[in-house]
Chimera marker file (.cmm) of the C-alpha trace (Angstrom):
<marker_set name="trace">
<marker id="1" x="81.390" y="5.262" z="5.197" r="1" g="1" b="0" radius="0.5"/>
<marker id="2" x="79.813" y="5.090" z="8.689" r="1" g="1" b="0" radius="0.5"/>
<marker id="3" x="80.509" y="1.981" z="10.176" r="1" g="1" b="0" radius="0.5"/>
<marker id="4" x="78.355" y="1.956" z="13.261" r="1" g="1" b="0" radius="0.5"/>
<marker id="5" x="75.826" y="2.851" z="10.871" r="1" g="1" b="0" radius="0.5"/>
<marker id="6" x="76.216" y="-0.250" z="8.796" r="1" g="1" b="0" radius="0.5"/>
<marker id="7" x="76.917" y="-2.399" z="11.627" r="1" g="1" b="0" radius="0.5"/>
<marker id="8" x="73.563" y="-1.374" z="13.450" r="1" g="1" b="0" radius="0.5"/>
<marker id="9" x="71.458" y="-2.216" z="10.192" r="1" g="1" b="0" radius="0.5"/>
<marker id="10" x="73.297" y="-5.297" z="9.729" r="1" g="1" b="0" radius="0.5"/>
<marker id="11" x="72.127" y="-6.488" z="13.271" r="1" g="1" b="0" radius="0.5"/>
<marker id="12" x="68.668" y="-6.095" z="12.717" r="1" g="1" b="0" radius="0.5"/>
<marker id="13" x="69.082" y="-8.037" z="9.227" r="1" g="1" b="0" radius="0.5"/>
<marker id="14" x="70.356" y="-10.369" z="10.964" r="1" g="1" b="0" radius="0.5"/>
<marker id="15" x="67.995" y="-12.137" z="12.452" r="1" g="1" b="0" radius="0.5"/>
<marker id="16" x="66.358" y="-14.794" z="9.812" r="1" g="1" b="0" radius="0.5"/>
<marker id="17" x="62.576" y="-13.499" z="9.883" r="1" g="1" b="0" radius="0.5"/>
<marker id="18" x="63.358" y="-10.226" z="9.484" r="1" g="1" b="0" radius="0.5"/>
<marker id="19" x="65.828" y="-10.994" z="6.682" r="1" g="1" b="0" radius="0.5"/>
<marker id="20" x="62.885" y="-12.574" z="5.267" r="1" g="1" b="0" radius="0.5"/>
<marker id="21" x="60.628" y="-10.004" z="5.660" r="1" g="1" b="0" radius="0.5"/>
<marker id="22" x="63.036" y="-7.931" z="3.979" r="1" g="1" b="0" radius="0.5"/>
<marker id="23" x="63.268" y="-10.203" z="0.816" r="1" g="1" b="0" radius="0.5"/>
<marker id="24" x="59.582" y="-10.321" z="0.340" r="1" g="1" b="0" radius="0.5"/>
<marker id="25" x="59.215" y="-6.707" z="0.553" r="1" g="1" b="0" radius="0.5"/>
<marker id="26" x="61.824" y="-6.243" z="-2.353" r="1" g="1" b="0" radius="0.5"/>
<marker id="27" x="59.155" y="-7.371" z="-4.765" r="1" g="1" b="0" radius="0.5"/>
<marker id="28" x="56.820" y="-4.312" z="-3.200" r="1" g="1" b="0" radius="0.5"/>
<marker id="29" x="54.387" y="-3.102" z="-0.667" r="1" g="1" b="0" radius="0.5"/>
<marker id="30" x="52.293" y="-5.686" z="1.261" r="1" g="1" b="0" radius="0.5"/>
<marker id="31" x="50.005" y="-6.015" z="3.559" r="1" g="1" b="0" radius="0.5"/>
<marker id="32" x="50.877" y="-7.237" z="7.268" r="1" g="1" b="0" radius="0.5"/>
<marker id="33" x="48.419" y="-10.371" z="6.768" r="1" g="1" b="0" radius="0.5"/>
<marker id="34" x="50.016" y="-11.403" z="3.623" r="1" g="1" b="0" radius="0.5"/>
<marker id="35" x="53.482" y="-11.498" z="5.301" r="1" g="1" b="0" radius="0.5"/>
<marker id="36" x="52.055" y="-13.247" z="8.649" r="1" g="1" b="0" radius="0.5"/>
<marker id="37" x="50.845" y="-15.909" z="6.114" r="1" g="1" b="0" radius="0.5"/>
<marker id="38" x="54.755" y="-16.950" z="5.021" r="1" g="1" b="0" radius="0.5"/>
<marker id="39" x="55.585" y="-17.356" z="9.147" r="1" g="1" b="0" radius="0.5"/>
<marker id="40" x="54.804" y="-19.839" z="11.625" r="1" g="1" b="0" radius="0.5"/>
<marker id="41" x="54.487" y="-17.187" z="14.500" r="1" g="1" b="0" radius="0.5"/>
<marker id="42" x="51.731" y="-15.250" z="15.670" r="1" g="1" b="0" radius="0.5"/>
<marker id="43" x="50.537" y="-11.489" z="14.970" r="1" g="1" b="0" radius="0.5"/>
<marker id="44" x="52.387" y="-9.582" z="17.949" r="1" g="1" b="0" radius="0.5"/>
<marker id="45" x="55.401" y="-11.507" z="17.146" r="1" g="1" b="0" radius="0.5"/>
<marker id="46" x="55.252" y="-9.916" z="13.460" r="1" g="1" b="0" radius="0.5"/>
<marker id="47" x="54.327" y="-6.627" z="14.877" r="1" g="1" b="0" radius="0.5"/>
<marker id="48" x="57.540" y="-6.708" z="17.010" r="1" g="1" b="0" radius="0.5"/>
<marker id="49" x="59.344" y="-7.442" z="13.982" r="1" g="1" b="0" radius="0.5"/>
<marker id="50" x="58.158" y="-5.086" z="11.974" r="1" g="1" b="0" radius="0.5"/>
<marker id="51" x="58.785" y="-2.282" z="14.517" r="1" g="1" b="0" radius="0.5"/>
<marker id="52" x="62.294" y="-2.926" z="14.398" r="1" g="1" b="0" radius="0.5"/>
<marker id="53" x="62.625" y="-2.684" z="10.986" r="1" g="1" b="0" radius="0.5"/>
<marker id="54" x="60.575" y="0.141" z="11.049" r="1" g="1" b="0" radius="0.5"/>
<marker id="55" x="62.368" y="1.887" z="13.708" r="1" g="1" b="0" radius="0.5"/>
<marker id="56" x="65.814" y="1.347" z="11.778" r="1" g="1" b="0" radius="0.5"/>
<marker id="57" x="64.750" y="2.961" z="8.785" r="1" g="1" b="0" radius="0.5"/>
<marker id="58" x="64.194" y="-0.540" z="6.823" r="1" g="1" b="0" radius="0.5"/>
<marker id="59" x="60.497" y="-0.314" z="6.088" r="1" g="1" b="0" radius="0.5"/>
<marker id="60" x="57.881" y="2.644" z="5.486" r="1" g="1" b="0" radius="0.5"/>
<marker id="61" x="54.445" y="1.847" z="7.097" r="1" g="1" b="0" radius="0.5"/>
<marker id="62" x="51.206" y="2.776" z="5.967" r="1" g="1" b="0" radius="0.5"/>
<marker id="63" x="47.326" y="2.494" z="7.482" r="1" g="1" b="0" radius="0.5"/>
<marker id="64" x="44.931" y="1.535" z="5.161" r="1" g="1" b="0" radius="0.5"/>
<marker id="65" x="42.006" y="1.441" z="6.477" r="1" g="1" b="0" radius="0.5"/>
<marker id="66" x="42.649" y="-1.465" z="9.170" r="1" g="1" b="0" radius="0.5"/>
<marker id="67" x="45.939" y="-3.087" z="7.575" r="1" g="1" b="0" radius="0.5"/>
<marker id="68" x="49.235" y="-2.052" z="8.225" r="1" g="1" b="0" radius="0.5"/>
<marker id="69" x="51.322" y="-2.129" z="4.543" r="1" g="1" b="0" radius="0.5"/>
<marker id="70" x="54.686" y="-2.080" z="4.257" r="1" g="1" b="0" radius="0.5"/>
<marker id="71" x="57.028" y="-1.287" z="2.547" r="1" g="1" b="0" radius="0.5"/>
<marker id="72" x="60.913" y="-1.763" z="1.522" r="1" g="1" b="0" radius="0.5"/>
<marker id="73" x="62.989" y="1.657" z="1.992" r="1" g="1" b="0" radius="0.5"/>
<marker id="74" x="65.289" y="1.260" z="-0.873" r="1" g="1" b="0" radius="0.5"/>
<marker id="75" x="67.581" y="4.212" z="0.509" r="1" g="1" b="0" radius="0.5"/>
<marker id="76" x="68.676" y="1.960" z="3.572" r="1" g="1" b="0" radius="0.5"/>
<marker id="77" x="68.670" y="-1.024" z="1.519" r="1" g="1" b="0" radius="0.5"/>
<marker id="78" x="71.037" y="0.759" z="-0.901" r="1" g="1" b="0" radius="0.5"/>
<marker id="79" x="73.183" y="1.568" z="2.208" r="1" g="1" b="0" radius="0.5"/>
<marker id="80" x="73.644" y="-2.020" z="3.260" r="1" g="1" b="0" radius="0.5"/>
<marker id="81" x="74.622" y="-3.139" z="-0.586" r="1" g="1" b="0" radius="0.5"/>
<marker id="82" x="76.741" y="-0.613" z="-0.805" r="1" g="1" b="0" radius="0.5"/>
<marker id="83" x="78.385" y="-0.133" z="2.514" r="1" g="1" b="0" radius="0.5"/>
<marker id="84" x="79.227" y="-4.218" z="2.299" r="1" g="1" b="0" radius="0.5"/>
<marker id="85" x="80.356" y="-3.725" z="-1.482" r="1" g="1" b="0" radius="0.5"/>
<marker id="86" x="82.667" y="-0.988" z="-0.572" r="1" g="1" b="0" radius="0.5"/>
<marker id="87" x="84.027" y="-3.267" z="2.743" r="1" g="1" b="0" radius="0.5"/>
<marker id="88" x="83.936" y="-6.381" z="1.010" r="1" g="1" b="0" radius="0.5"/>
<marker id="89" x="85.812" y="-5.818" z="-2.296" r="1" g="1" b="0" radius="0.5"/>
<marker id="90" x="88.938" y="-4.553" z="-3.953" r="1" g="1" b="0" radius="0.5"/>
<marker id="91" x="88.000" y="-1.028" z="-4.999" r="1" g="1" b="0" radius="0.5"/>
<marker id="92" x="90.191" y="1.992" z="-5.448" r="1" g="1" b="0" radius="0.5"/>
<marker id="93" x="88.716" y="3.874" z="-2.543" r="1" g="1" b="0" radius="0.5"/>
<marker id="94" x="89.316" y="1.132" z="-0.326" r="1" g="1" b="0" radius="0.5"/>
<marker id="95" x="90.598" y="1.303" z="3.337" r="1" g="1" b="0" radius="0.5"/>
<marker id="96" x="93.329" y="-1.070" z="2.437" r="1" g="1" b="0" radius="0.5"/>
<marker id="97" x="94.789" y="0.731" z="-0.219" r="1" g="1" b="0" radius="0.5"/>
<marker id="98" x="95.345" y="3.828" z="1.624" r="1" g="1" b="0" radius="0.5"/>
<marker id="99" x="96.759" y="2.196" z="4.985" r="1" g="1" b="0" radius="0.5"/>
<marker id="100" x="100.175" y="2.004" z="6.185" r="1" g="1" b="0" radius="0.5"/>
<marker id="101" x="101.618" y="-1.516" z="5.598" r="1" g="1" b="0" radius="0.5"/>
<marker id="102" x="104.249" y="-2.256" z="8.054" r="1" g="1" b="0" radius="0.5"/>
<marker id="103" x="104.948" y="-5.671" z="7.290" r="1" g="1" b="0" radius="0.5"/>
<link id1="1" id2="2" r="1" g="1" b="0" radius="0.2"/>
<link id1="2" id2="3" r="1" g="1" b="0" radius="0.2"/>
<link id1="3" id2="4" r="1" g="1" b="0" radius="0.2"/>
<link id1="4" id2="5" r="1" g="1" b="0" radius="0.2"/>
<link id1="5" id2="6" r="1" g="1" b="0" radius="0.2"/>
<link id1="6" id2="7" r="1" g="1" b="0" radius="0.2"/>
<link id1="7" id2="8" r="1" g="1" b="0" radius="0.2"/>
<link id1="8" id2="9" r="1" g="1" b="0" radius="0.2"/>
<link id1="9" id2="10" r="1" g="1" b="0" radius="0.2"/>
<link id1="10" id2="11" r="1" g="1" b="0" radius="0.2"/>
<link id1="11" id2="12" r="1" g="1" b="0" radius="0.2"/>
<link id1="12" id2="13" r="1" g="1" b="0" radius="0.2"/>
<link id1="13" id2="14" r="1" g="1" b="0" radius="0.2"/>
<link id1="14" id2="15" r="1" g="1" b="0" radius="0.2"/>
<link id1="15" id2="16" r="1" g="1" b="0" radius="0.2"/>
<link id1="16" id2="17" r="1" g="1" b="0" radius="0.2"/>
<link id1="17" id2="18" r="1" g="1" b="0" radius="0.2"/>
<link id1="18" id2="19" r="1" g="1" b="0" radius="0.2"/>
<link id1="19" id2="20" r="1" g="1" b="0" radius="0.2"/>
<link id1="20" id2="21" r="1" g="1" b="0" radius="0.2"/>
<link id1="21" id2="22" r="1" g="1" b="0" radius="0.2"/>
<link id1="22" id2="23" r="1" g="1" b="0" radius="0.2"/>
<link id1="23" id2="24" r="1" g="1" b="0" radius="0.2"/>
<link id1="24" id2="25" r="1" g="1" b="0" radius="0.2"/>
<link id1="25" id2="26" r="1" g="1" b="0" radius="0.2"/>
<link id1="26" id2="27" r="1" g="1" b="0" radius="0.2"/>
<link id1="27" id2="28" r="1" g="1" b="0" radius="0.2"/>
<link id1="28" id2="29" r="1" g="1" b="0" radius="0.2"/>
<link id1="29" id2="30" r="1" g="1" b="0" radius="0.2"/>
<link id1="30" id2="31" r="1" g="1" b="0" radius="0.2"/>
<link id1="31" id2="32" r="1" g="1" b="0" radius="0.2"/>
<link id1="32" id2="33" r="1" g="1" b="0" radius="0.2"/>
<link id1="33" id2="34" r="1" g="1" b="0" radius="0.2"/>
<link id1="34" id2="35" r="1" g="1" b="0" radius="0.2"/>
<link id1="35" id2="36" r="1" g="1" b="0" radius="0.2"/>
<link id1="36" id2="37" r="1" g="1" b="0" radius="0.2"/>
<link id1="37" id2="38" r="1" g="1" b="0" radius="0.2"/>
<link id1="38" id2="39" r="1" g="1" b="0" radius="0.2"/>
<link id1="39" id2="40" r="1" g="1" b="0" radius="0.2"/>
<link id1="40" id2="41" r="1" g="1" b="0" radius="0.2"/>
<link id1="41" id2="42" r="1" g="1" b="0" radius="0.2"/>
<link id1="42" id2="43" r="1" g="1" b="0" radius="0.2"/>
<link id1="43" id2="44" r="1" g="1" b="0" radius="0.2"/>
<link id1="44" id2="45" r="1" g="1" b="0" radius="0.2"/>
<link id1="45" id2="46" r="1" g="1" b="0" radius="0.2"/>
<link id1="46" id2="47" r="1" g="1" b="0" radius="0.2"/>
<link id1="47" id2="48" r="1" g="1" b="0" radius="0.2"/>
<link id1="48" id2="49" r="1" g="1" b="0" radius="0.2"/>
<link id1="49" id2="50" r="1" g="1" b="0" radius="0.2"/>
<link id1="50" id2="51" r="1" g="1" b="0" radius="0.2"/>
<link id1="51" id2="52" r="1" g="1" b="0" radius="0.2"/>
<link id1="52" id2="53" r="1" g="1" b="0" radius="0.2"/>
<link id1="53" id2="54" r="1" g="1" b="0" radius="0.2"/>
<link id1="54" id2="55" r="1" g="1" b="0" radius="0.2"/>
<link id1="55" id2="56" r="1" g="1" b="0" radius="0.2"/>
<link id1="56" id2="57" r="1" g="1" b="0" radius="0.2"/>
<link id1="57" id2="58" r="1" g="1" b="0" radius="0.2"/>
<link id1="58" id2="59" r="1" g="1" b="0" radius="0.2"/>
<link id1="59" id2="60" r="1" g="1" b="0" radius="0.2"/>
<link id1="60" id2="61" r="1" g="1" b="0" radius="0.2"/>
<link id1="61" id2="62" r="1" g="1" b="0" radius="0.2"/>
<link id1="62" id2="63" r="1" g="1" b="0" radius="0.2"/>
<link id1="63" id2="64" r="1" g="1" b="0" radius="0.2"/>
<link id1="64" id2="65" r="1" g="1" b="0" radius="0.2"/>
<link id1="65" id2="66" r="1" g="1" b="0" radius="0.2"/>
<link id1="66" id2="67" r="1" g="1" b="0" radius="0.2"/>
<link id1="67" id2="68" r="1" g="1" b="0" radius="0.2"/>
<link id1="68" id2="69" r="1" g="1" b="0" radius="0.2"/>
<link id1="69" id2="70" r="1" g="1" b="0" radius="0.2"/>
<link id1="70" id2="71" r="1" g="1" b="0" radius="0.2"/>
<link id1="71" id2="72" r="1" g="1" b="0" radius="0.2"/>
<link id1="72" id2="73" r="1" g="1" b="0" radius="0.2"/>
<link id1="73" id2="74" r="1" g="1" b="0" radius="0.2"/>
<link id1="74" id2="75" r="1" g="1" b="0" radius="0.2"/>
<link id1="75" id2="76" r="1" g="1" b="0" radius="0.2"/>
<link id1="76" id2="77" r="1" g="1" b="0" radius="0.2"/>
<link id1="77" id2="78" r="1" g="1" b="0" radius="0.2"/>
<link id1="78" id2="79" r="1" g="1" b="0" radius="0.2"/>
<link id1="79" id2="80" r="1" g="1" b="0" radius="0.2"/>
<link id1="80" id2="81" r="1" g="1" b="0" radius="0.2"/>
<link id1="81" id2="82" r="1" g="1" b="0" radius="0.2"/>
<link id1="82" id2="83" r="1" g="1" b="0" radius="0.2"/>
<link id1="83" id2="84" r="1" g="1" b="0" radius="0.2"/>
<link id1="84" id2="85" r="1" g="1" b="0" radius="0.2"/>
<link id1="85" id2="86" r="1" g="1" b="0" radius="0.2"/>
<link id1="86" id2="87" r="1" g="1" b="0" radius="0.2"/>
<link id1="87" id2="88" r="1" g="1" b="0" radius="0.2"/>
<link id1="88" id2="89" r="1" g="1" b="0" radius="0.2"/>
<link id1="89" id2="90" r="1" g="1" b="0" radius="0.2"/>
<link id1="90" id2="91" r="1" g="1" b="0" radius="0.2"/>
<link id1="91" id2="92" r="1" g="1" b="0" radius="0.2"/>
<link id1="92" id2="93" r="1" g="1" b="0" radius="0.2"/>
<link id1="93" id2="94" r="1" g="1" b="0" radius="0.2"/>
<link id1="94" id2="95" r="1" g="1" b="0" radius="0.2"/>
<link id1="95" id2="96" r="1" g="1" b="0" radius="0.2"/>
<link id1="96" id2="97" r="1" g="1" b="0" radius="0.2"/>
<link id1="97" id2="98" r="1" g="1" b="0" radius="0.2"/>
<link id1="98" id2="99" r="1" g="1" b="0" radius="0.2"/>
<link id1="99" id2="100" r="1" g="1" b="0" radius="0.2"/>
<link id1="100" id2="101" r="1" g="1" b="0" radius="0.2"/>
<link id1="101" id2="102" r="1" g="1" b="0" radius="0.2"/>
<link id1="102" id2="103" r="1" g="1" b="0" radius="0.2"/>
</marker_set>
């Protein structure tokens, strides 16, 4: 597991507005205008959040006419889900099973 990559992604999603955006995109592609309807901030603020998500590979963007449409990158989402599951659960390949216990 790449702990640095997981930590970097967790920093991105630790922001409440971005977390809400990701939840909205989990249902499918959305236009920026429809995303913005769910927030009390300006379009430039939304653009900032979307750029952070896009730059970290969590969303993909396509331009349709004058509108940007965003989709959740399922591979990156799975990396977060699987990374946290592996890190926080007692599985056979868990690092705690292989660590030298001195106490």
